C-alpha positions as CSV (number, residue, x, y, z in Angstrom):
1,X,0.0,0.0,0.0
2,X,1.3,3.4,-0.9
3,X,1.9,5.7,2.1
4,X,0.7,9.2,1.1
5,X,1.9,12.5,2.5
6,X,-0.1,14.1,5.3
7,X,-3.1,15.9,4.1
8,X,-3.7,13.8,1.0
9,X,-5.5,10.8,2.5
10,X,-9.2,10.5,2.0
11,X,-10.9,10.8,5.3
12,X,-13.5,8.1,5.7
13,X,-15.9,10.6,7.4
14,X,-15.6,13.8,5.4
15,X,-17.8,15.9,7.5
16,X,-15.6,15.5,10.6
17,X,-13.7,18.7,11.3
18,X,-13.3,18.8,15.1
19,X,-12.0,15.9,17.2
20,X,-12.0,16.0,21.0
21,X,-8.8,14.5,22.4
22,X,-9.0,12.9,25.8
23,X,-6.0,11.5,27.7
24,X,-6.8,8.8,30.2
25,X,-3.9,9.1,32.6
26,X,-4.5,5.9,34.6
27,X,-5.7,2.5,33.5
28,X,-9.2,1.6,34.8
29,X,-8.1,-2.0,34.9
30,X,-7.8,-4.4,31.9
31,X,-11.5,-5.4,31.7
32,X,-12.9,-1.9,32.4
33,X,-10.6,-0.2,29.9
34,X,-11.9,-2.5,27.2
35,X,-15.6,-2.1,28.2
36,X,-15.3,1.7,28.5
37,X,-14.5,2.0,24.8
38,X,-17.8,0.2,24.0
39,X,-19.7,2.5,26.4
40,X,-18.2,5.5,24.5
41,X,-19.5,4.0,21.3
42,X,-23.0,3.8,22.8
43,X,-22.8,7.4,23.8
44,X,-21.7,8.5,20.4
45,X,-24.5,6.7,18.6
46,X,-27.0,8.3,20.9
47,X,-25.6,11.8,20.5
48,X,-24.2,12.2,24.0
49,X,-20.7,12.7,22.7
50,X,-19.2,13.8,19.4
51,X,-16.1,12.6,17.6
52,X,-13.5,11.7,20.2
53,X,-10.0,10.3,20.5
54,X,-9.2,8.5,23.8
55,X,-5.5,7.8,24.5
56,X,-4.3,5.6,27.3
57,X,-1.5,3.2,28.4
58,X,-3.2,0.0,29.4
59,X,-2.6,-2.6,32.2
60,X,-0.9,-5.8,31.0
61,X,-3.6,-7.5,28.9
62,X,-4.0,-10.3,26.4
63,X,-7.1,-9.8,24.3
64,X,-8.2,-13.1,22.7
65,X,-10.5,-13.3,19.7
66,X,-13.8,-15.2,19.8
67,X,-12.3,-18.0,17.7
68,X,-9.5,-18.5,20.3
69,X,-12.1,-19.4,23.0
70,X,-13.3,-22.4,20.9
71,X,-9.8,-24.0,20.8
72,X,-9.1,-26.8,23.3
73,X,-6.1,-25.0,24.7
74,X,-7.8,-21.8,25.6
75,X,-7.9,-22.4,29.4
76,X,-4.2,-23.2,29.3
77,X,-3.5,-20.1,27.3
78,X,-5.4,-18.0,29.8
79,X,-3.4,-19.5,32.6
80,X,-0.2,-18.8,30.7
81,X,-1.2,-15.1,30.5
82,X,-1.7,-14.9,34.2
83,X,1.6,-16.6,34.9
84,X,3.2,-13.9,32.8
85,X,1.4,-11.1,34.7
86,X,-1.1,-10.4,31.9
87,X,-4.9,-10.4,32.3
88,X,-6.6,-12.6,29.7
89,X,-9.8,-11.1,28.2
90,X,-12.0,-11.9,25.2
91,X,-12.8,-9.0,22.9
92,X,-15.9,-8.9,20.8
93,X,-14.0,-8.2,17.6
94,X,-12.5,-11.0,15.5
95,X,-8.8,-11.9,15.1
96,X,-6.4,-13.8,17.3
97,X,-4.7,-13.0,20.6
98,X,-2.9,-9.7,20.9
99,X,-0.9,-8.5,23.9
100,X,-0.3,-5.0,25.3
101,X,1.0,-3.3,28.5
102,X,2.1,0.0,29.9
103,X,4.7,0.3,27.1
104,X,2.0,0.5,24.5
105,X,-0.4,3.3,23.5
106,X,-4.1,2.4,22.9
107,X,-6.0,4.8,20.6
108,X,-9.8,4.6,20.6
109,X,-11.3,6.8,17.9
110,X,-15.1,7.0,18.3
111,X,-17.5,8.8,16.0
112,X,-21.2,9.0,15.5
113,X,-22.0,8.1,11.9
114,X,-25.4,7.6,10.3
115,X,-23.8,5.3,7.7
116,X,-21.2,3.7,9.8
117,X,-21.3,0.3,8.1
118,X,-20.6,1.6,4.6
119,X,-17.2,3.0,5.4
120,X,-15.9,0.1,7.6
121,X,-13.3,-1.3,5.0
122,X,-12.2,2.2,4.1
123,X,-11.4,3.0,7.7
124,X,-8.9,0.2,8.0
125,X,-6.9,1.5,5.1
126,X,-7.1,5.1,6.2
127,X,-6.0,4.5,9.8
128,X,-3.3,2.1,8.7
129,X,-1.8,4.9,6.6
130,X,-2.3,7.5,9.3
131,X,-0.4,5.4,11.9
132,X,2.3,4.5,9.5
133,X,2.9,8.2,8.8
134,X,3.0,9.0,12.5
135,X,5.7,6.3,13.0
136,X,7.6,7.5,10.0
137,X,7.8,10.9,11.7
138,X,9.7,9.4,14.6
139,X,12.2,7.6,12.3
140,X,10.6,4.2,11.7
141,X,10.6,2.7,8.3
142,X,6.9,2.0,8.6
143,X,4.4,0.6,6.1
144,X,0.9,-1.0,6.0
145,X,0.4,-4.7,5.4
146,X,0.5,-8.2,7.0
147,X,3.9,-9.7,7.5
148,X,4.4,-13.5,7.4
149,X,4.0,-15.2,10.8
150,X,2.7,-12.1,12.7
151,X,0.5,-12.5,15.7
152,X,-3.1,-11.6,15.3
153,X,-2.6,-11.2,11.5
154,X,-4.4,-8.5,9.6
155,X,-4.3,-7.0,6.2
156,X,-3.9,-3.5,7.6
157,X,-1.4,-4.1,10.4
158,X,1.4,-1.5,10.5
159,X,4.9,-2.9,10.6
160,X,8.4,-1.5,10.7
161,X,11.7,-2.8,9.3
162,X,15.1,-2.7,10.8
163,X,17.3,0.0,9.3
164,X,20.2,-2.3,8.7
165,X,18.1,-5.1,7.2
166,X,14.8,-4.2,5.6
167,X,13.9,-7.9,5.3
168,X,13.5,-8.1,9.1
169,X,10.1,-6.6,9.9
170,X,8.1,-6.5,13.1
171,X,4.4,-5.7,13.8
172,X,4.0,-2.4,15.6
173,X,0.3,-1.5,15.3
174,X,-2.8,-3.8,15.4
175,X,-6.2,-2.5,14.7
176,X,-9.8,-3.5,15.4
177,X,-13.2,-2.0,14.7
178,X,-16.6,-2.2,16.2
179,X,-19.5,-0.9,14.0
180,X,-23.1,-0.4,15.1
181,X,-26.0,1.5,13.6
182,X,-25.2,5.1,14.2
183,X,-21.5,5.0,15.1
184,X,-18.1,3.3,15.1
185,X,-15.2,2.6,17.3
186,X,-11.8,2.1,15.7
187,X,-9.3,0.9,18.3
188,X,-5.5,0.7,17.7
189,X,-2.6,-0.6,19.8
190,X,0.9,0.8,19.2
191,X,3.7,-1.2,20.8
192,X,6.4,1.3,21.7
193,X,8.5,0.1,24.6
194,X,9.6,-3.1,26.3
195,X,8.6,-5.8,23.7
196,X,10.2,-8.7,25.6
197,X,7.2,-9.4,27.9
198,X,4.8,-9.2,25.0
199,X,6.8,-11.6,23.0
200,X,7.0,-14.0,25.9
201,X,3.3,-14.0,26.8
202,X,2.4,-14.5,23.1
203,X,4.8,-17.3,22.7
204,X,3.3,-19.1,25.7
205,X,-0.3,-18.5,24.9
206,X,0.0,-19.3,21.2
207,X,1.7,-22.6,22.1
208,X,-1.2,-23.4,24.4
209,X,-3.7,-22.6,21.7
210,X,-1.7,-24.7,19.2
211,X,-1.3,-21.8,16.8
212,X,1.8,-21.2,14.7
213,X,3.5,-17.8,14.5
214,X,6.9,-16.3,14.3
215,X,8.0,-14.6,17.6
216,X,10.5,-12.6,15.6
217,X,7.6,-10.6,14.2
218,X,6.7,-9.2,17.7
219,X,8.6,-6.1,18.6
220,X,8.3,-2.4,19.6
221,X,9.1,1.0,18.1
222,X,12.1,1.3,20.4
223,X,13.6,-1.9,18.9
224,X,13.9,0.0,15.6
225,X,14.5,3.5,16.9
226,X,16.2,3.2,20.3
227,X,15.1,5.7,22.9
228,X,11.7,6.3,21.5
229,X,9.1,6.7,24.2
230,X,5.3,6.3,24.4
231,X,5.0,10.0,24.8
232,X,7.0,10.7,21.7
233,X,4.8,8.5,19.7
234,X,1.7,10.0,21.1
235,X,2.9,13.5,20.2
236,X,3.7,12.3,16.7
237,X,0.3,10.7,16.3
238,X,-1.5,13.9,17.3
239,X,0.6,16.0,15.0
240,X,-0.4,13.6,12.2
241,X,-4.1,13.7,13.2
242,X,-3.9,17.5,13.2
243,X,-3.4,17.4,9.4
244,X,-6.9,15.9,9.1
245,X,-9.0,17.4,11.8
246,X,-9.1,20.3,14.3
247,X,-8.1,18.9,17.6
248,X,-9.4,20.2,21.0
249,X,-8.5,18.8,24.4
250,X,-10.9,17.8,27.1
251,X,-10.6,16.2,30.5
252,X,-11.2,12.5,30.9
253,X,-14.1,13.2,33.3
254,X,-15.9,14.8,30.3
255,X,-16.5,11.3,29.0
256,X,-18.4,10.3,32.1
257,X,-16.1,7.6,33.2
């Protein structure tokens, strides 16, 4: 997929001009963090909130897909997560298990939309490009597309390549979407710091599930650009977003948590 320059991407919701940015400074807990995103979606579809961007650093979590729960090794996989200090949860979206912790940035983009279903595929491509651009601005050789052997594989994953060897690529951003009549929630996880625990818990849980993958595809932004922090990536992301919408900040309490 071609990565376009900021300002040239087609926004999936053209009428959006203002986006309220809310920073959640403290995790509400693994389960509550996940459910709160769905509550915000319900508020958007009912008109209680407008377009919003929620940013937070989560508690250690492994979010399993619905298909994972039907595998005979699911209980063992959940136990492996707990043994590694991660809370196992089951998300409503599809896909396979994905892991995140305080070294990652979760980005929930919520919008009311009368025709939410029609733009669902477009959103994956749009946000994939947006996140790749943000990572490029902090020095990552980032692009959109699934890489062989990645965990929770997806056509619109964002990956980065090692500067000294472009054939070595790691997944950096995973995305998921929840669409309902009247609104959508597009949730993305950027792995920025401390990839070792994520690689370990995924190795153990995927082994329990009997799923094959390549642990070398799990990494973090700092593995490619040493010294990069979650804050630096958050700043870069908001600068990229600012090319597509007017941003205004609000307190987390304004979301009614």
